[in-house]
VOBA-1610 file (N, C-alpha, C; in pm, whole numbers, padded with zeros to 5 digits, always signed):
BEGIN
Met+00811+00906-03385Met+00707+00847-03301Met+00570+00863-03366Asn+00489+00760-03357Asn+00351+00766-03403Asn+00258+00786-03284Tyr+00141+00841-03312Tyr+00044+00872-03206Tyr-00093+00819-03245Thr-00176+00794-03143Thr-00310+00741-03168Thr-00404+00786-03058Lys-00534+00776-03082Lys-00633+00807-02980Lys-00637+00695-02877Leu-00655+00731-02751Leu-00664+00633-02644Leu-00810+00593-02626Gly-00848+00486-02695Gly-00986+00436-02682Gly-01090+00541-02713Asn-01197+00540-02634Asn-01306+00636-02652Asn-01278+00766-02577Ser-01167+00829-02612Ser-01129+00955-02549Ser-01073+01048-02655Asp-01041+01170-02614Asp-00974+01260-02707Asp-00827+01275-02673Leu-00774+01181-02592Leu-00633+01182-02558Leu-00551+01126-02675Lys-00453+01200-02719Lys-00365+01156-02827Lys-00234+01110-02763Val-00207+00980-02770Val-00092+00925-02699Val+00009+00865-02795Ser+00135+00864-02753Ser+00240+00797-02828Ser+00215+00647-02825Arg+00260+00576-02929Arg+00237+00432-02936Arg+00316+00357-02829Ile+00410+00425-02765Ile+00482+00370-02651Ile+00451+00454-02529Cys+00415+00387-02420Cys+00394+00454-02291Cys+00514+00421-02202Met+00574+00523-02142Met+00686+00497-02052Met+00633+00452-01916Gly+00666+00329-01877Gly+00629+00279-01746Gly+00728+00327-01641Cys+00676+00386-01534Cys+00761+00455-01437Cys+00775+00380-01304Met+00744+00250-01304Met+00762+00171-01182Met+00909+00162-01142Gly+00998+00179-01239Gly+01140+00169-01212Gly+01203+00296-01158Phe+01120+00398-01133Phe+01169+00524-01077Phe+01125+00534-00931Gly+01208+00595-00848Gly+01169+00617-00709Gly+01274+00570-00611Asp+01258+00612-00489Asp+01351+00582-00380Asp+01345+00433-00347Ala+01452+00360-00378Ala+01454+00215-00358Ala+01441+00178-00210Gly+01471+00271-00122Gly+01458+00244+00021Gly+01316+00259+00073Arg+01224+00301-00016Arg+01086+00326+00028Arg+00984+00246-00053Gly+01026+00134-00108Gly+00931+00061-00191Gly+00958-00086-00196Gln+00889-00152-00290Gln+00896-00297-00302Gln+01010-00344-00391His+01081-00251-00457His+01185-00289-00551His+01320-00230-00511Ser+01425-00311-00524Ser+01559-00267-00489Ser+01635-00210-00608Trp+01579-00224-00728Trp+01652-00191-00851Trp+01608-00059-00913Thr+01528+00020-00842Thr+01474+00143-00900Thr+01580+00253-00908Leu+01555+00350-00997Leu+01649+00460-01020Leu+01626+00574-00923Asn+01734+00641-00885Asn+01721+00762-00803Asn+01670+00877-00890Glu+01649+00992-00830Glu+01585+01101-00905Glu+01669+01149-01022Glu+01799+01162-01004Glu+01885+01211-01112Glu+01875+01122-01235His+01886+00990-01215His+01881+00899-01328His+01739+00884-01385Ser+01639+00894-01300Ser+01500+00891-01347Ser+01475+01009-01441Arg+01520+01127-01401Arg+01499+01247-01482Arg+01566+01232-01619Ala+01685+01174-01620Ala+01756+01158-01747Ala+01680+01067-01843Val+01625+00957-01790Val+01550+00863-01875Val+01420+00929-01924Ile+01353+01002-01836Ile+01230+01071-01875Ile+01259+01174-01984Arg+01367+01248-01967Arg+01403+01348-02068Arg+01432+01283-02203Arg+01502+01169-02200Arg+01529+01099-02326Arg+01400+01051-02390Gly+01305+01006-02309Gly+01176+00966-02363Gly+01106+01081-02432Leu+01108+01197-02373Leu+01047+01315-02434Leu+01115+01350-02565Glu+01247+01339-02569Glu+01321+01368-02692Glu+01280+01272-02804Leu+01243+01152-02768Leu+01204+01051-02867Leu+01056+01062-02906Gly+00986+01157-02846Gly+00846+01180-02881Gly+00746+01109-02794Ile+00791+01046-02686Ile+00698+00979-02596Ile+00627+01082-02509Asn+00494+01082-02516Asn+00416+01181-02440Asn+00327+01117-02334Phe+00337+00984-02315Phe+00246+00907-02230Phe+00330+00845-02118Tyr+00297+00881-01991Tyr+00376+00838-01876Tyr+00284+00776-01771Asp+00319+00655-01729Asp+00235+00578-01637Asp+00308+00553-01506Thr+00246+00595-01395Thr+00302+00573-01263Thr+00191+00526-01170Ala+00217+00526-01039Ala+00117+00485-00940Ala+00161+00533-00803Ile+00064+00560-00718Ile+00095+00603-00582Ile+00167+00492-00505Ala+00147+00367-00547Ala+00209+00253-00479Ala+00357+00237-00512Tyr+00403+00298-00620Tyr+00541+00279-00662Tyr+00637+00359-00572Gln+00711+00284-00492Gln+00810+00343-00401Gln+00750+00454-00315Ser+00634+00422-00255Ser+00568+00511-00158Ser+00545+00651-00212Gly+00510+00659-00340Gly+00478+00789-00399Gly+00598+00862-00458Thr+00720+00810-00438Thr+00836+00882-00489Thr+00847+00872-00641Ser+00793+00765-00701Ser+00788+00759-00847Ser+00704+00876-00900Glu+00587+00896-00843Glu+00503+01009-00884Glu+00578+01141-00868Gln+00649+01156-00757Gln+00721+01280-00731Gln+00830+01305-00835Tyr+00908+01201-00866Tyr+01014+01217-00966Tyr+00956+01248-01104Val+00852+01174-01141Val+00791+01193-01272Val+00731+01333-01284Gly+00657+01372-01182Gly+00591+01503-01186Gly+00690+01617-01198Lys+00796+01613-01119Lys+00895+01721-01122Lys+00967+01726-01255Ala+01006+01610-01308Ala+01076+01608-01436Ala+00989+01663-01548Leu+00864+01620-01553Leu+00776+01667-01660Leu+00749+01816-01647Arg+00736+01866-01524Arg+00717+02010-01506Arg+00838+02088-01556Asp+00955+02033-01536Asp+01078+02103-01576Asp+01105+02096-01726Tyr+01058+01991-01791Tyr+01099+01967-01929Tyr+00992+01993-02035Val+00866+02005-01995Val+00760+02011-02097Val+00639+02084-02042Asn+00557+02139-02131Asn+00431+02200-02089Asn+00332+02091-02049Arg+00250+02119-01950Arg+00158+02017-01898Arg+00067+01961-02005Asp+00018+02046-02097Asp-00078+01998-02196Asp-00012+01919-02310Glu+00119+01902-02303Glu+00190+01826-02406Glu+00213+01680-02367Val+00175+01643-02245Val+00195+01506-02199Val+00065+01449-02142Val+00057+01318-02146Val-00056+01244-02088Val-00002+01168-01967Ile-00053+01204-01849Ile-00006+01142-01725Ile-00114+01049-01670Ala-00072+00926-01644Ala-00162+00827-01583Ala-00105+00786-01448Thr-00192+00771-01348Thr-00151+00713-01222Thr-00263+00625-01169Lys-00235+00553-01060Lys-00328+00450-01014Lys-00347+00456-00863Phe-00459+00396-00817Phe-00484+00383-00673Phe-00512+00237-00639Leu-00470+00198-00520Leu-00490+00061-00471Leu-00622+00048-00396Pro-00667-00074-00366Pro-00788-00092-00283Pro-00769-00030-00145Arg-00881-00005-00080Arg-00878+00049+00057Arg-00799-00042+00150Thr-00732+00019+00246Thr-00657-00058+00345Thr-00751-00107+00455Glu-00700-00199+00536Glu-00776-00246+00652Glu-00814-00130+00743Glu-00722-00036+00758Glu-00747+00079+00845Glu-00858+00167+00788Glu-00857+00188+00657Glu-00961+00270+00594Glu-01098+00205+00612Ile-01102+00074+00595Ile-01229+00002+00610Ile-01276+00010+00755Ala-01184-00007+00850Ala-01219-00009+00992Ala-01279+00123+01040Val-01230+00234+00986Val-01282+00365+01029Val-01402+00410+00946Gly-01445+00327+00852Gly-01566+00357+00776Gly-01547+00451+00659Thr-01424+00464+00608Thr-01401+00548+00490Thr-01470+00483+00369Thr-01555+00557+00303Thr-01626+00502+00187Thr-01533+00496+00066Gly-01577+00421-00033Gly-01499+00413-00156Gly-01483+00550-00220Gln-01591+00630-00218Gln-01585+00764-00277Gln-01482+00851-00204Glu-01487+00848-00072Glu-01394+00928+00007Glu-01250+00884-00015Tyr-01231+00755-00023Tyr-01097+00700-00039Tyr-01036+00740-00173Ile-01115+00730-00280Ile-01066+00767-00413Ile-01026+00913-00416Glu-01108+01000-00360Glu-01073+01142-00358Glu-00945+01167-00279Lys-00933+01100-00164Lys-00813+01115-00081Lys-00689+01069-00156Met-00697+00953-00220Met-00582+00899-00291Met-00543+00988-00409Leu-00642+01035-00483Leu-00610+01120-00598Leu-00551+01253-00552Asn-00605+01308-00446Asn-00548+01434-00394Asn-00401+01417-00359Gln-00366+01303-00299Gln-00226+01279-00264Gln-00142+01261-00390Ser-00196+01190-00490Ser-00122+01173-00615Ser-00101+01306-00686Leu-00200+01391-00686Leu-00187+01522-00748Leu-00080+01604-00677Lys-00075+01592-00545Lys+00029+01661-00468Lys+00166+01607-00504Asn+00178+01474-00511Asn+00306+01412-00548Asn+00351+01456-00687Leu+00258+01458-00781Leu+00289+01491-00919Leu+00306+01641-00942Gly+00252+01722-00852Gly+00260+01866-00868Gly+00175+01917-00982Thr+00054+01861-00997Thr-00035+01901-01104Thr-00177+01910-01052Asp-00264+01979-01125Asp-00404+01996-01083Asp-00492+01881-01129Tyr-00443+01803-01224Tyr-00525+01694-01278Tyr-00435+01586-01337Val-00489+01465-01348Val-00425+01359-01426Val-00512+01332-01548Asp-00451+01289-01653Asp-00527+01260-01775Asp-00600+01128-01765Leu-00541+01033-01691Leu-00600+00900-01679Leu-00579+00851-01536Tyr-00691+00822-01468Tyr-00682+00772-01330Tyr-00725+00626-01332Ile-00637+00538-01285Ile-00653+00394-01306Ile-00682+00321-01175Tyr-00786+00240-01178Tyr-00824+00149-01069Tyr-00725+00033-01075His-00629+00029-00982His-00510-00055-00994His-00540-00205-00988Met-00631-00244-00901Met-00671-00385-00895Met-00809-00394-00830Trp-00884-00496-00866Trp-01022-00512-00823Trp-01032-00523-00671Asp-01123-00447-00614Asp-01142-00443-00468Asp-01275-00509-00435Tyr-01269-00634-00387Tyr-01390-00710-00358Tyr-01460-00660-00232Arg-01392-00582-00150Arg-01450-00539-00023Arg-01511-00399-00030Thr-01507-00339-00146Thr-01570-00208-00165Thr-01676-00222-00273Pro-01800-00182-00246Pro-01906-00195-00347Pro-01867-00127-00478Leu-01897-00192-00589Leu-01862-00137-00719Leu-01926+00000-00741Tyr-02047+00018-00689Tyr-02112+00149-00705Tyr-02026+00259-00643Glu-01968+00233-00526Glu-01885+00334-00461Glu-01761+00367-00545Ile-01703+00265-00605Ile-01586+00286-00690Ile-01623+00372-00811Met-01728+00333-00882Met-01764+00405-01004Met-01816+00545-00974Asp-01890+00559-00866Asp-01938+00691-00825Asp-01820+00780-00785Gly-01727+00723-00708Gly-01609+00799-00667Gly-01526+00844-00785Leu-01505+00755-00882Leu-01429+00791-01000Leu-01502+00897-01083Asn-01634+00883-01093Asn-01710+00982-01167Asn-01700+01119-01101Arg-01699+01122-00970Arg-01690+01250-00898Arg-01559+01322-00926Val-01447+01246-00931Val-01320+01315-00957Val-01310+01359-01103Val-01378+01288-01193Val-01385+01334-01332Val-01467+01461-01340Gln-01582+01462-01274Gln-01668+01580-01275Gln-01599+01701-01212Ala-01514+01675-01114Ala-01442+01783-01047Ala-01323+01833-01128Gly-01291+01766-01238Gly-01181+01808-01322Gly-01045+01761-01274Lys-01044+01670-01176Lys-00916+01620-01124Lys-00862+01503-01207Ala-00950+01439-01282Ala-00909+01333-01375Ala-00988+01352-01503Arg-00922+01344-01616Arg-00994+01362-01743Arg-01068+01234-01782Tyr-01003+01120-01763Tyr-01062+00991-01796Tyr-01021+00889-01692Ile-01087+00773-01696Ile-01054+00666-01602Ile-01020+00538-01677Gly-00931+00460-01617Gly-00891+00331-01671Gly-00891+00227-01560Ile-00866+00104-01597Ile-00866-00006-01500Ile-00748-00098-01531Ser-00699-00167-01429Ser-00585-00257-01445Ser-00614-00387-01370Asn-00550-00495-01415Asn-00558-00623-01344Asn-00702-00668-01319Cys-00779-00679-01425Cys-00918-00724-01410Cys-00950-00828-01516Phe-01060-00900-01494Phe-01114-00989-01594Phe-01208-00911-01686Ala-01231-00965-01805Ala-01320-00897-01900Ala-01459-00880-01841Trp-01507-00979-01765Trp-01642-00967-01707Trp-01647-00853-01605Gln-01537-00829-01535Gln-01535-00720-01438Gln-01540-00584-01508Leu-01464-00572-01614Leu-01467-00448-01692Leu-01605-00424-01752Ala-01664-00530-01807Ala-01798-00518-01866Ala-01901-00480-01760Lys-01893-00542-01644Lys-01986-00512-01535Lys-01973-00367-01490Ala-01850-00321-01475Ala-01827-00183-01430Ala-01878-00082-01530Asn-01851-00105-01657Asn-01896-00008-01758Asn-02047-00014-01779Ala-02107-00130-01758Ala-02253-00138-01765Ala-02317-00057-01653Leu-02261-00065-01533Leu-02311+00015-01421Leu-02291+00163-01449Ala-02176+00199-01502Ala-02149+00339-01534Ala-02248+00392-01637Glu-02277+00310-01738Glu-02373+00353-01842Glu-02512+00371-01782Lys-02551+00279-01695Lys-02683+00287-01632Lys-02696+00412-01546Glu-02590+00447-01472Glu-02595+00558-01377Glu-02550+00692-01437Gly-02502+00691-01561Gly-02452+00813-01621Gly-02315+00854-01571Phe-02238+00754-01524Phe-02102+00779-01473Phe-02000+00770-01587Ala-01881+00821-01560Ala-01769+00803-01653Ala-01739+00654-01667Lys-01704+00611-01788Lys-01673+00471-01815Lys-01523+00453-01833Phe-01476+00331-01810Phe-01336+00300-01830Phe-01304+00305-01980Ile-01200+00379-02016Ile-01163+00391-02157Ile-01037+00311-02191Ser-00974+00252-02089Ser-00853+00174-02113Ser-00839+00065-02009Val-00764-00038-02045Val-00736-00146-01951Val-00587-00178-01960Gln-00526-00191-01843Gln-00383-00222-01834Gln-00369-00361-01772Gly-00348-00459-01859Gly-00336-00597-01815Gly-00198-00653-01845His-00177-00778-01806His-00049-00848-01825His-00052-00915-01962Tyr+00031-00867-02056Tyr+00023-00917-02193Tyr+00157-00896-02262Asn+00212-01004-02313Asn+00335-00999-02392Asn+00347-01129-02471Leu+00454-01146-02544Leu+00470-01264-02629Leu+00469-01396-02553Ile+00515-01395-02428Ile+00519-01520-02352Ile+00407-01528-02247Phe+00316-01431-02248Phe+00197-01440-02162Phe+00080-01375-02236Arg-00001-01459-02301Arg-00104-01410-02393Arg-00245-01447-02349Glu-00264-01466-02221Glu-00397-01507-02173Glu-00503-01398-02194Glu-00462-01274-02210Glu-00558-01166-02237Glu-00631-01187-02370Glu-00574-01268-02457Glu-00635-01289-02588Glu-00763-01372-02581Arg-00786-01439-02469Arg-00906-01523-02456Arg-01034-01439-02459Glu-01042-01339-02374Glu-01165-01259-02364Glu-01140-01109-02368Met-01032-01063-02302Met-01012-00919-02290Met-00985-00851-02424Val-00896-00909-02502Val-00861-00846-02630Val-00982-00834-02723Pro-01058-00941-02747Pro-01175-00925-02834Pro-01281-00832-02777Tyr-01300-00835-02644Tyr-01398-00745-02583Tyr-01358-00599-02604Cys-01232-00568-02581Cys-01186-00429-02596Cys-01192-00385-02741Arg-01164-00475-02833Arg-01176-00441-02975Arg-01321-00405-03008Glu-01414-00483-02956Glu-01556-00458-02982Glu-01602-00326-02924Glu-01551-00289-02806Glu-01597-00169-02736Glu-01506-00048-02755Asn-01401-00061-02835Asn-01303+00045-02857Asn-01240+00092-02725Ile-01207-00003-02641Ile-01136+00024-02516Ile-00987+00001-02541Ala-00905+00097-02503Ala-00762+00089-02532Ala-00693-00017-02447Leu-00605-00092-02509Leu-00521-00188-02439Leu-00383-00125-02418Thr-00344-00110-02290Thr-00213-00052-02257Thr-00142-00149-02162Pro-00099-00264-02211Pro-00050-00369-02122Pro+00082-00336-02053Tyr+00095-00390-01931Tyr+00222-00382-01860Tyr+00301-00510-01884Ser+00425-00512-01833Ser+00515-00626-01851Ser+00531-00659-01999Ala+00541-00555-02081Ala+00548-00572-02226Ala+00668-00654-02270Leu+00776-00649-02190Leu+00897-00726-02221Leu+00923-00834-02117Ala+00819-00869-02041Ala+00829-00976-01940Ala+00944-00953-01843Gly+00949-00832-01790Gly+01054-00799-01694Gly+01193-00808-01752Gly+01206-00786-01882Gly+01335-00789-01950Gly+01366-00919-02020Arg+01287-01023-01996Arg+01315-01154-02054Arg+01306-01154-02206Leu+01220-01071-02261Leu+01203-01066-02405Leu+01299-00968-02473Ser+01395-00917-02396Ser+01492-00824-02453Ser+01636-00869-02436Lys+01656-00989-02379Lys+01791-01035-02346Lys+01827-01163-02423His+01943-01159-02486His+01996-01280-02550His+02044-01377-02443Ala+02060-01502-02478Ala+02107-01604-02384Ala+02238-01560-02320Gly+02242-01567-02188Gly+02362-01527-02115Gly+02363-01384-02067Glu+02279-01299-02127Glu+02269-01159-02083Glu+02185-01150-01957Thr+02216-01053-01874Thr+02138-01035-01751Thr+02127-00886-01719Ser+02062-00857-01607Ser+02046-00718-01563Ser+02019-00720-01414Lys+02030-00604-01353Lys+02004-00591-01210Lys+01861-00635-01179Arg+01768-00597-01266Arg+01628-00635-01242Arg+01608-00786-01254Leu+01665-00846-01357Leu+01649-00991-01372Leu+01702-01066-01251Val+01806-01015-01190Val+01866-01079-01074Val+01785-01053-00948Gln+01736-00928-00931Gln+01679-00887-00803Gln+01526-00885-00796Asp+01459-00890-00910Asp+01313-00878-00910Asp+01249-01014-00879Asp+01233-01042-00750Asp+01177-01171-00708Asp+01031-01187-00750Tyr+00957-01077-00755Tyr+00816-01085-00794Tyr+00804-01131-00940Ala+00889-01076-01027Ala+00887-01118-01167Ala+00928-01265-01180Lys+01021-01308-01097Lys+01062-01448-01100Lys+00945-01539-01066Leu+00863-01497-00968Leu+00745-01575-00933Leu+00648-01587-01050Lys+00643-01480-01132Lys+00550-01480-01245Lys+00600-01565-01361Tyr+00731-01569-01382Tyr+00783-01630-01505Tyr+00863-01757-01488Asp+00919-01782-01371Asp+01008-01898-01359Asp+00938-02031-01380Ala+00810-02040-01341Ala+00738-02167-01353Ala+00720-02211-01498Ser+00716-02114-01589Ser+00696-02145-01732Ser+00823-02120-01813Lys+00936-02115-01746Lys+01061-02076-01810Lys+01097-02164-01929Glu+01082-02294-01915Glu+01123-02385-02022Glu+01045-02362-02150Gln+00913-02350-02138Gln+00832-02331-02259Gln+00848-02190-02314Asp+00870-02093-02227Asp+00887-01955-02272Asp+01018-01936-02347Glu+01121-02010-02311Glu+01252-01993-02374Glu+01249-02030-02522Ile+01153-02112-02562Ile+01139-02144-02704Ile+01104-02018-02781Ile+01008-01941-02727Ile+00965-01817-02792Ile+01075-01712-02784Ile+01138-01701-02667Ile+01245-01602-02649Ile+01359-01629-02749Ser+01389-01756-02772Ser+01496-01789-02867Ser+01456-01748-03009Arg+01327-01755-03041Arg+01281-01713-03173Arg+01288-01562-03188Val+01261-01490-03080Val+01278-01345-03082Val+01424-01312-03111Ala+01516-01379-03041Ala+01658-01357-03062Ala+01700-01390-03205Glu+01645-01497-03258Glu+01677-01538-03395Glu+01634-01433-03496Leu+01511-01382-03481Leu+01463-01280-03575Leu+01538-01149-03559Ala+01573-01116-03434Ala+01649-00993-03410Ala+01784-00999-03481Lys+01851-01113-03470Lys+01980-01130-03536Lys+01965-01123-03688Lys+01862-01188-03738Lys+01838-01189-03883Lys+01810-01049-03935Arg+01736-00971-03858Arg+01699-00835-03899Arg+01807-00731-03868Gly+01899-00768-03778Gly+02000-00672-03736Gly+01946-00565-03644Ile+01847-00601-03563Ile+01788-00507-03467Ile+01783-00575-03330Ser+01733-00505-03232Ser+01732-00559-03095Ser+01612-00650-03071Met+01625-00734-02970Met+01513-00818-02929Met+01397-00732-02880Thr+01428-00620-02816Thr+01323-00527-02773Thr+01237-00485-02891Glu+01301-00452-03001Glu+01227-00407-03120Glu+01137-00517-03175Ile+01187-00639-03180Ile+01106-00751-03230Ile+00987-00775-03138Ser+01013-00785-03008Ser+00907-00817-02911Ser+00798-00711-02910Leu+00837-00585-02913Leu+00738-00477-02908Leu+00671-00456-03043Ala+00742-00481-03152Ala+00678-00471-03283Ala+00562-00569-03293Trp+00582-00689-03236Trp+00472-00786-03232Trp+00357-00734-03146Leu+00387-00687-03027Leu+00282-00641-02935Leu+00207-00521-02992Leu+00277-00436-03065Leu+00214-00316-03122Leu+00111-00350-03228Thr+00114-00474-03280Thr+00010-00515-03375Thr-00118-00554-03302Lys-00111-00565-03169Lys-00224-00613-03090Lys-00287-00506-03002Val-00210-00404-02961Val-00255-00313-02857Val-00237-00166-02898Thr-00292-00077-02814Thr-00285+00066-02842Thr-00148+00124-02809Ser-00104+00101-02684Ser+00021+00160-02637Ser+00074+00079-02520Pro+00171-00009-02544Pro+00225-00089-02434Pro+00302-00003-02335Val+00292-00040-02207Val+00366+00029-02101Val+00504-00037-02092Val+00606+00038-02123Val+00742-00017-02130Val+00828+00049-02022Gly+00875-00031-01930Gly+00963+00021-01827Gly+01102+00048-01884Ala+01168+00150-01830Ala+01301+00186-01880Ala+01387+00236-01765Thr+01505+00177-01752Thr+01601+00227-01653Thr+01734+00265-01718Lys+01743+00247-01850Lys+01861+00290-01926Lys+01815+00351-02059Phe+01898+00435-02116Phe+01862+00500-02241Phe+01827+00398-02350His+01907+00291-02360His+01884+00198-02471His+01751+00124-02455His+01697+00115-02333His+01565+00054-02314His+01458+00135-02387Ile+01456+00264-02362Ile+01351+00346-02421Ile+01379+00375-02568Glu+01506+00378-02606Glu+01540+00397-02747Glu+01496+00276-02830Gly+01515+00158-02775Gly+01469+00038-02845Gly+01318+00032-02856Ala+01250+00075-02749Ala+01104+00077-02752Ala+01053+00174-02857Ala+01113+00291-02863Ala+01070+00391-02961Ala+01095+00341-03103Ala+01209+00274-03123Ala+01242+00223-03256Ala+01144+00116-03302Ala+01086+00041-03207Ala+00993-00067-03240Ala+00870-00018-03314Val+00834+00107-03291Val+00713+00163-03355Val+00725+00159-03507Asp+00846+00168-03558Asp+00867+00172-03703Asp+00898+00036-03764Ile+00897-00069-03683Ile+00926-00203-03733Ile+00796-00273-03775Glu+00796-00328-03895Glu+00680-00404-03943Glu+00722-00550-03961Leu+00656-00637-03887Leu+00682-00780-03902Leu+00598-00837-04015Thr+00651-00934-04084Thr+00573-01001-04187Thr+00475-01097-04119Glu+00377-01141-04194Glu+00282-01238-04141Glu+00353-01367-04103Glu+00450-01405-04182Glu+00527-01525-04152Glu+00604-01510-04021Glu+00663-01393-03998Glu+00738-01368-03874Glu+00645-01370-03754Arg+00528-01312-03768Arg+00432-01311-03657Arg+00389-01453-03622Arg+00360-01532-03723Arg+00321-01672-03698Arg+00434-01749-03630Tyr+00556-01724-03672Tyr+00671-01793-03614Tyr+00686-01760-03466Leu+00660-01636-03429Leu+00668-01595-03288Leu+00553-01651-03206Glu+00438-01667-03268Glu+00318-01705-03194Glu+00297-01856-03180Glu+00343-01934-03276Glu+00298-02072-03286Glu+00345-02162-03171Ala+00451-02124-03102Ala+00503-02208-02994Ala+00434-02182-02860Tyr+00344-02085-02856Tyr+00280-02050-02728Tyr+00185-02161-02681Val+00188-02187-02551Val+00093-02278-02488Val+00025-02204-02373Pro-00096-02243-02334Pro-00167-02173-02227Pro-00086-02168-02097His-00100-02056-02028His-00032-02034-01901His-00135-02022-01788Lys-00094-02057-01669Lys-00173-02028-01550Lys-00164-01879-01521Leu-00269-01825-01460Leu-00263-01685-01419Leu-00158-01668-01311Val-00088-01556-01318Val+00019-01529-01222Val+00008-01386-01171Gly+00086-01355-01069Gly+00089-01218-01016Gly-00043-01175-00959Val-00078-01050-00982Val-00200-00992-00926Val-00323-01065-00974Met-00325-01107-01100Met-00444-01173-01154Met-00467-01310-01091Ala-00364-01375-01042Ala-00380-01502-00974Ala-00450-01483-00839Gln-00451-01358-00791Gln-00514-01325-00663Gln-00647-01253-00681Asn-00693-01245-00806Asn-00816-01172-00834Asn-00938-01259-00806Ser-00967-01276-00677Ser-01087-01348-00633Ser-01122-01301-00493Ala-01251-01312-00461Ala-01296-01265-00330Ala-01228-01342-00216Ser-01193-01467-00241Ser-01133-01549-00136Ser-00990-01508-00104Met-00929-01431-00195Met-00790-01390-00175Met-00780-01255-00105Gln-00893-01187-00083Gln-00890-01055-00019Gln-00952-01059+00119
//
C-alpha cells in the first residue's frame, strides 16, 4: 500500500479509503444489502491487513450502526493513532429548526453522537455531508471550528458541493480565522466525470484532497457483462443515478473489461488505477474480500497514456444525479 498526505493536513492516508456505507444493520437504514457486524468486521480486518488506514462512515448510514461496527472493529484490531477515521453529519432536521437549534449546537450534538457510536474521543476528519441552505454558512463554519478547537475533530471536509460553495466556505473560514475544509468527497468515476469541470482544477490549485465516492459506480465498473451482485439488483438509489445514462456508459465499461482481459487483472484494478491518477484517495465500498483486495491491488497498477486516453475518449457530459441534482435552495 502507498500513502500520501491528505491535502493541507498532516494526516497520512492510504491511497485507498474503505467506504463503510455497506456496513450496518440493514433493518435500520436505507439499504437492504448491507453487512451484519460479523461480516463487516471481517472486511475491515482484511482492509487493515492490506495496509488500508483510512475509513469513511457517516451517522446517516444505517442509523449509526455503520459507525458502531467500524468503531468497535478498529478498537479491537488496531491502535487508534494508526488509523484515520472520517464521518459525516447531515443538515438540520425540521424538528431541530423548529425548536431553534443553531447550526453550532447541532454540529456539536451530531459529533458527540458519532463519537459515542465510534467509541473514540475524536475523529480525524469531520465531513459536512451535504449543503444546508437553511442554516447560515457562518453557523456551519463556526460550529465546525469549535469542534476542531475542542479536539473532537482534527480536520474538516465537505461532500456533495459545488466548487463555488467550497470556495465560499473556505473564504469565510480564512476571513474569520476558522478551520478550512481540507478535502472534498464528490461523485467521480470513469462514467461520471462532471467534477472535472471546476472541482478538480480548483482543488489542485488549493491543494484540497479529492476523496470521491462511488469510485466504481455502485459496482458497474467492476462487473463483466452478465455479472451481477446483490447491490446491483437491490440498490434502487444507484439505479436512479446510472440507469438514465446506461447506454453511453456501457461503451466505457466495455473498454474497462477489454483492458482488464488484456492485462489479466480485474476491472476493479483498471477502473481504480485510472481514478488514482486523478485523486488523492478514492472511497471504495467493500462487502467481500475480493472487493477490497482488488482496490488495494489497483494502487500498484500503472496505465499507459494510450490506455488512459482509450478509457476517457468515449465520455460525454452527464446530467447531475443523486444528491448533487438536489443541491439548490429550491430543493430544500
